[in-house]
Backbone as CSV, one residue per row, in Angstrom:
resi,resn,N_x,N_y,N_z,CA_x,CA_y,CA_z,C_x,C_y,C_z
1,MET,-52.739,-68.018,53.405,-52.113,-67.363,52.286,-53.140,-66.627,51.421
2,LYS,-54.269,-67.287,51.153,-55.311,-66.644,50.350,-55.866,-65.426,51.057
3,ARG,-55.973,-65.528,52.375,-56.515,-64.409,53.147,-55.593,-63.188,53.041
4,LYS,-54.267,-63.384,53.134,-53.315,-62.280,53.022,-53.378,-61.653,51.631
5,LEU,-53.484,-62.472,50.607,-53.598,-61.978,49.249,-54.875,-61.152,49.072
6,PHE,-55.989,-61.658,49.616,-57.274,-60.948,49.535,-57.197,-59.599,50.244
7,VAL,-56.612,-59.580,51.447,-56.507,-58.335,52.222,-55.599,-57.347,51.489
8,SER,-54.477,-57.825,50.952,-53.555,-56.954,50.218,-54.227,-56.355,48.984
9,LEU,-54.935,-57.183,48.249,-55.648,-56.716,47.067,-56.725,-55.703,47.437
10,PHE,-57.467,-55.953,48.506,-58.509,-55.041,48.981,-57.913,-53.687,49.351
11,ILE,-56.783,-53.696,50.074,-56.139,-52.447,50.477,-55.636,-51.684,49.251
12,LEU,-55.073,-52.393,48.286,-54.592,-51.755,47.064,-55.742,-51.081,46.308
13,ILE,-56.854,-51.768,46.176,-58.017,-51.205,45.481,-58.544,-49.980,46.217
14,CYS,-58.607,-50.051,47.537,-59.076,-48.897,48.331,-58.153,-47.690,48.133
15,CYS,-56.833,-47.931,48.157,-55.888,-46.828,47.976,-56.028,-46.194,46.594
16,LEU,-56.187,-47.018,45.571,-56.358,-46.483,44.220,-57.631,-45.669,44.098
17,ASN,-58.711,-46.124,44.701,-59.978,-45.383,44.638,-59.894,-44.056,45.370
18,VAL,-59.230,-44.029,46.507,-59.079,-42.787,47.261,-58.231,-41.803,46.465
19,GLY,-57.176,-42.277,45.815,-56.303,-41.416,45.019,-57.001,-40.817,43.829
20,MET,-57.991,-41.476,43.263,-58.689,-40.972,42.086,-59.631,-39.834,42.427
21,GLY,-59.944,-39.626,43.676,-60.876,-38.578,44.065,-60.394,-37.183,43.771
22,SER,-59.075,-36.978,43.669,-58.557,-35.633,43.444,-58.253,-35.350,41.982
23,MET,-58.503,-36.299,41.093,-58.205,-36.093,39.675,-59.245,-35.173,39.040
24,GLY,-58.784,-34.296,38.145,-59.707,-33.452,37.390,-60.442,-32.448,38.248
25,ASP,-59.725,-31.665,39.038,-60.335,-30.686,39.932,-61.131,-29.671,39.119
26,GLN,-62.456,-29.750,39.177,-63.327,-28.868,38.410,-63.600,-27.550,39.126
27,ALA,-63.210,-27.434,40.403,-63.511,-26.229,41.162,-62.602,-25.064,40.764
28,SER,-61.407,-25.350,40.291,-60.453,-24.311,39.953,-60.537,-23.987,38.461
29,ILE,-60.753,-22.712,38.156,-60.838,-22.256,36.764,-59.791,-21.173,36.582
30,LYS,-59.020,-21.282,35.534,-58.033,-20.264,35.211,-58.199,-19.881,33.749
31,ALA,-58.548,-18.640,33.507,-58.703,-18.156,32.135,-57.332,-18.134,31.474
32,PRO,-57.216,-18.723,30.274,-55.914,-18.731,29.594,-55.491,-17.335,29.170
33,ALA,-54.182,-17.133,29.117,-53.646,-15.851,28.654,-53.948,-15.706,27.164
34,THR,-54.260,-14.489,26.754,-54.562,-14.214,25.346,-53.572,-13.188,24.800
35,ASP,-53.428,-13.165,23.484,-52.517,-12.208,22.858,-53.078,-10.781,22.894
36,LYS,-54.406,-10.657,22.937,-55.060,-9.350,23.023,-56.165,-9.431,24.079
37,ASN,-56.374,-8.331,24.790,-57.366,-8.285,25.868,-58.706,-7.788,25.317
38,PHE,-59.529,-8.727,24.831,-60.846,-8.365,24.313,-61.845,-8.251,25.462
39,ILE,-62.675,-7.217,25.401,-63.723,-6.971,26.375,-65.041,-7.391,25.738
40,ALA,-65.898,-8.089,26.511,-67.164,-8.556,25.943,-68.221,-8.700,27.016
41,THR,-69.464,-8.667,26.563,-70.607,-9.023,27.401,-71.063,-10.392,26.923
42,VAL,-71.098,-11.351,27.844,-71.529,-12.711,27.532,-72.857,-12.955,28.233
43,VAL,-73.853,-13.372,27.459,-75.185,-13.669,28.002,-75.441,-15.161,27.816
44,ASP,-75.752,-15.856,28.920,-75.988,-17.302,28.799,-77.451,-17.596,28.473
45,GLN,-77.785,-18.868,28.322,-79.140,-19.287,27.947,-80.188,-18.941,29.010
46,ASP,-79.748,-18.647,30.246,-80.671,-18.226,31.313,-80.757,-16.705,31.419
47,ASP,-80.204,-15.987,30.430,-80.167,-14.525,30.391,-79.345,-13.904,31.517
48,VAL,-78.366,-14.642,32.029,-77.413,-14.089,32.991,-76.287,-13.451,32.185
49,SER,-75.998,-12.207,32.503,-75.028,-11.428,31.742,-73.765,-11.190,32.565
50,LEU,-72.600,-11.345,31.920,-71.317,-11.091,32.564,-70.468,-10.191,31.679
51,GLU,-69.839,-9.191,32.287,-68.866,-8.351,31.597,-67.509,-8.991,31.817
52,LEU,-66.841,-9.372,30.733,-65.582,-10.101,30.838,-64.452,-9.408,30.096
53,GLU,-63.232,-9.609,30.596,-62.005,-9.225,29.915,-61.276,-10.492,29.510
54,ASN,-60.278,-10.366,28.655,-59.482,-11.503,28.181,-60.363,-12.631,27.659
55,VAL,-61.383,-12.260,26.904,-62.327,-13.244,26.367,-61.638,-14.062,25.283
56,SER,-61.896,-15.377,25.322,-61.318,-16.258,24.305,-62.151,-17.525,24.191
57,PHE,-61.943,-18.241,23.118,-62.473,-19.596,22.949,-61.282,-20.536,23.089
58,ASP,-61.211,-21.192,24.227,-60.081,-22.089,24.530,-58.740,-21.384,24.349
59,GLY,-58.671,-20.117,24.734,-57.431,-19.360,24.658,-57.170,-18.679,23.327
60,LYS,-58.062,-18.845,22.365,-57.884,-18.262,21.031,-58.846,-17.088,20.842
61,THR,-58.358,-16.024,20.227,-59.185,-14.833,20.039,-59.751,-14.782,18.622
62,TYR,-60.300,-15.902,18.198,-61.015,-15.986,16.935,-62.073,-17.072,17.041
63,LEU,-63.076,-16.985,16.194,-64.166,-17.952,16.142,-63.944,-18.857,14.938
64,THR,-63.989,-20.155,15.164,-63.834,-21.102,14.058,-65.132,-21.864,13.858
65,GLY,-65.355,-22.291,12.633,-66.548,-23.058,12.317,-66.584,-23.406,10.845
66,LYS,-67.755,-23.818,10.399,-67.935,-24.222,9.005,-69.078,-23.436,8.376
67,MET,-68.874,-23.073,7.118,-69.929,-22.500,6.301,-69.983,-23.378,5.058
68,GLY,-71.015,-24.220,4.990,-71.057,-25.213,3.929,-69.922,-26.194,4.133
69,LYS,-69.105,-26.356,3.129,-67.945,-27.247,3.212,-66.674,-26.519,3.629
70,ALA,-66.735,-25.190,3.695,-65.544,-24.385,3.993,-65.327,-24.249,5.496
71,ASP,-64.067,-24.325,5.931,-63.686,-24.039,7.311,-63.377,-22.552,7.414
72,LEU,-63.892,-21.918,8.479,-63.691,-20.478,8.672,-62.986,-20.202,9.991
73,SER,-62.287,-19.099,10.021,-61.667,-18.587,11.239,-61.787,-17.068,11.181
74,ILE,-62.566,-16.490,12.101,-62.811,-15.047,12.081,-62.214,-14.429,13.343
75,ASP,-61.286,-13.501,13.157,-60.646,-12.813,14.277,-61.676,-11.965,15.017
76,PHE,-61.560,-11.911,16.340,-62.479,-11.111,17.154,-62.494,-9.650,16.728
77,GLU,-61.393,-9.137,16.180,-61.345,-7.733,15.769,-62.358,-7.425,14.668
78,LYS,-62.806,-8.441,13.926,-63.760,-8.257,12.828,-65.204,-8.512,13.260
79,ILE,-65.411,-8.925,14.516,-66.746,-9.333,14.979,-67.316,-8.297,15.941
80,ARG,-68.604,-7.967,15.729,-69.333,-7.115,16.677,-70.090,-7.959,17.690
81,SER,-70.772,-9.020,17.195,-71.547,-9.873,18.095,-71.727,-11.261,17.504
82,MET,-72.055,-12.201,18.379,-72.322,-13.586,17.992,-73.581,-14.047,18.719
83,LEU,-74.522,-14.596,17.993,-75.753,-15.148,18.557,-75.729,-16.653,18.278
84,PHE,-75.883,-17.461,19.333,-75.784,-18.912,19.190,-77.164,-19.560,19.300
85,VAL,-77.482,-20.419,18.306,-78.773,-21.096,18.255,-78.535,-22.554,17.899
86,GLU,-79.172,-23.459,18.625,-79.058,-24.885,18.307,-80.179,-25.270,17.358
87,ARG,-79.794,-25.897,16.241,-80.757,-26.347,15.233,-80.394,-27.758,14.804
88,GLU,-81.327,-28.648,14.912,-81.161,-30.020,14.447,-79.855,-30.639,14.923
89,GLY,-79.533,-30.427,16.191,-78.334,-31.016,16.775,-77.044,-30.291,16.459
90,GLN,-77.107,-29.209,15.685,-75.913,-28.428,15.367,-76.025,-27.052,16.005
91,LEU,-74.890,-26.536,16.463,-74.859,-25.194,17.034,-74.467,-24.211,15.941
92,THR,-75.358,-23.257,15.685,-75.141,-22.255,14.648,-74.824,-20.920,15.309
93,ALA,-73.808,-20.258,14.789,-73.473,-18.910,15.247,-73.874,-17.930,14.162
94,MET,-74.721,-16.966,14.524,-75.057,-15.873,13.625,-74.140,-14.721,14.012
95,VAL,-73.182,-14.451,13.157,-72.107,-13.513,13.453,-72.362,-12.192,12.737
96,THR,-72.345,-11.106,13.507,-72.439,-9.768,12.935,-71.032,-9.195,12.905
97,LEU,-70.577,-8.866,11.692,-69.227,-8.355,11.511,-69.193,-6.842,11.679
98,GLU,-68.004,-6.261,11.691,-67.831,-4.819,11.887,-68.608,-3.988,10.878
99,GLY,-68.697,-4.387,9.649,-69.429,-3.628,8.636,-70.914,-3.923,8.636
100,HIS,-71.432,-4.505,9.693,-72.829,-4.897,9.877,-73.261,-6.045,8.967
101,LYS,-72.326,-6.648,8.266,-72.649,-7.822,7.467,-72.853,-8.996,8.417
102,GLN,-73.833,-9.851,8.108,-74.103,-11.013,8.946,-73.813,-12.295,8.186
103,ILE,-73.184,-13.227,8.882,-72.947,-14.547,8.315,-73.393,-15.594,9.326
104,GLU,-73.677,-16.777,8.820,-74.109,-17.886,9.654,-73.110,-19.020,9.473
105,MET,-72.658,-19.597,10.586,-71.703,-20.695,10.519,-71.987,-21.709,11.610
106,VAL,-71.618,-22.956,11.361,-71.784,-24.021,12.344,-70.516,-24.085,13.173
107,VAL,-70.676,-24.088,14.503,-69.521,-24.117,15.409,-69.570,-25.363,16.287
108,ASP,-68.428,-25.696,16.855,-68.305,-26.835,17.752,-68.917,-26.473,19.102
109,HIS,-69.929,-27.208,19.543,-70.617,-26.881,20.796,-69.818,-27.254,22.038
110,ASP,-68.700,-27.984,21.892,-67.881,-28.377,23.047,-66.780,-27.379,23.379
111,VAL,-66.611,-26.352,22.570,-65.593,-25.339,22.830,-66.002,-24.538,24.066
112,ALA,-65.010,-24.155,24.865,-65.286,-23.355,26.057,-64.904,-21.901,25.818
113,CYS,-65.732,-21.026,26.326,-65.446,-19.593,26.315,-64.872,-19.243,27.685
114,PHE,-63.737,-18.537,27.697,-63.099,-18.125,28.937,-63.055,-16.615,29.020
115,GLY,-62.972,-16.115,30.237,-62.812,-14.696,30.465,-62.603,-14.424,31.938
116,THR,-62.345,-13.156,32.236,-62.126,-12.740,33.616,-63.092,-11.617,33.940
117,SER,-63.870,-11.792,35.002,-64.755,-10.720,35.462,-64.056,-10.003,36.615
118,SER,-64.717,-9.016,37.181,-64.127,-8.276,38.298,-64.023,-9.132,39.561
119,PHE,-64.737,-10.274,39.566,-64.755,-11.089,40.778,-64.353,-12.548,40.582
120,ALA,-64.152,-13.005,39.327,-63.837,-14.420,39.119,-63.345,-14.681,37.709
121,ASP,-62.597,-15.776,37.562,-62.322,-16.314,36.231,-63.539,-17.118,35.819
122,VAL,-63.859,-17.103,34.525,-65.110,-17.687,34.037,-64.822,-18.664,32.902
123,ARG,-65.535,-19.789,32.929,-65.528,-20.750,31.824,-66.980,-21.130,31.568
124,ILE,-67.384,-21.078,30.296,-68.742,-21.471,29.932,-68.702,-22.135,28.557
125,ALA,-69.382,-23.248,28.424,-69.431,-23.946,27.134,-70.208,-23.096,26.136
126,VAL,-69.752,-23.084,24.906,-70.411,-22.279,23.875,-71.876,-22.680,23.725
127,ARG,-72.210,-23.956,23.905,-73.606,-24.405,23.783,-74.508,-23.766,24.844
128,ASP,-73.901,-23.242,25.933,-74.665,-22.601,26.999,-74.730,-21.080,26.843
129,ILE,-74.154,-20.559,25.782,-74.147,-19.110,25.540,-75.261,-18.744,24.567
130,LYS,-75.956,-17.668,24.882,-76.962,-17.134,23.971,-76.338,-16.083,23.054
131,LYS,-75.560,-15.169,23.644,-75.031,-14.058,22.856,-73.723,-13.557,23.455
132,ILE,-72.842,-13.117,22.570,-71.611,-12.432,22.977,-71.536,-11.137,22.184
133,GLU,-71.347,-10.023,22.890,-71.125,-8.724,22.245,-69.698,-8.305,22.562
134,LEU,-68.895,-8.138,21.518,-67.518,-7.715,21.700,-67.447,-6.184,21.711
135,HIS,-66.705,-5.638,22.679,-66.597,-4.183,22.830,-65.237,-3.641,22.437
136,GLY,-64.360,-4.490,21.940,-63.033,-4.030,21.513,-61.939,-4.525,22.419
137,ILE,-60.768,-3.928,22.234,-59.553,-4.318,22.968,-59.243,-3.283,24.031
138,ARG,-58.844,-3.758,25.193,-58.385,-2.842,26.252,-56.883,-2.924,26.305
């Protein structure tokens, strides 16, 4: 009786482990649909540059962060470029606005940037981005 119980339990554990292998498929990336098709050049920390369409941060076409105690949300239409720098464990975005005014804000380093290139859908963590230059809406 103990042997049958042991074998049954072993088979159950093996089946559960095999089933968990397909969870969280990281190979498939799908850029989320956006309300506006922003075009941008994204440069990562290794200086690899990609021209992307439908650029977004987790499907949103605005940058959010903090300036001091204030929470900010800046629409992509007002941004020319974003330069990301890590300082003392915080990710800082130096944002150049349309009127050439520059502001500095702390952003969440776990946010993902999505877009579509001519050959692939792209996802990259903001902490891995050096610079984004927005070219407008298509």
